[in-house]
N, C-alpha and C positions, 0 to 999 in steps of 0.2 A: 858150648853153650847155644840151646836154643835161642835163637834172636825171636822167637815168639812166644817163648814162656819163660825165656831166661833160666830156665834149669842147665845144672852143668850135665857136659857130656864128656869130653876127654880131655883132660888136660885144663889149666886155666885159662880163663878168657876174660877180658876188660870189657865188659859191656857196657860202662859208662864211656870208656875210650872208644869204642867202636861206633858208638852214638853220635859222639863229638864229632868223630872224624868223617861220618858219613854226614852230618848236617853241614859240616864246613865243606865236604866235595857238592853238596848239591848248593852251596851260596857261593860257590866259584862257579857251577855250571850256569847259574843262574842269571848272575855277572856278566859269564861270557856272552851267553845269548841276549843278554838286554843290551849289551855294549857294541852290539853289531845289527841288531834291531832283527832278527831271526824268524820271528814267529810269522811275520805276511808271507816270505817266501818259504817257509814249513808248510804254512796251509796251502799255499798254490802248489807246492812240492805234490802233498796228498790229496790235493783235489785232481791233478793231471794224472794221476796215479791211478785213482780210483776211476777216472773217465774213461777208460779204455773196457770198461765191462759192456761185454754183448750178452743181453740177455735171451738170444736166438741159440746159444751157445751153452748147453747145459756142464761140460767136462771141464773141471777145475784141473791146471790154471789157464787152460785156453781160452776161456771165458773173458780173463782178464779181470779187471777190476782192482781194488786196493792189495795187491799182490806182491808189490816191490819190484817187479817191472821195470818200473822205472829208470833202476838203476842201470841198466844195460843200453850199450851206445846206439842199438836200432829204436828205443825209443825216445833217449834224450834227444837223439840228433832232428827228430822231429820239429818244424818249423814252431809249433804250436807250445814245445817245451823249452823254447830258447830261453838260455838264463837259468835254466832250474840244476845246471851243474853244479853251481854255487851252493846251491843247499844240499845237494848229494855230498859234494865233498866238504862240508862242514863237519 
C-alpha cells in the first residue's frame, strides 16, 4: 500500500494498524525526549555544528556549517563543545 495514497501495491497491508503503530512510536519518542529535557542540548548541538561555517571557503564540506561534523571526536573534543557528547549519544 502506498502510504500517501493508500492504494494497494503488492499483498495486503493494514494501513490503520500501521498508522496506529506510527502514532504510538511518535508518542513514545516524545515522552522519552521530554523525560530527559533533551531540547535545550539538541539546540545547542545544532548551533555548535553550524557554527563551524567558514564564509571564505566555498568548497563543501570543507566550509563547515550544519553538516554533522560535530559527531567526530576532533570537533566534539573542542572546549566550546563540552558536554555535547551526551546529545550526540542520545
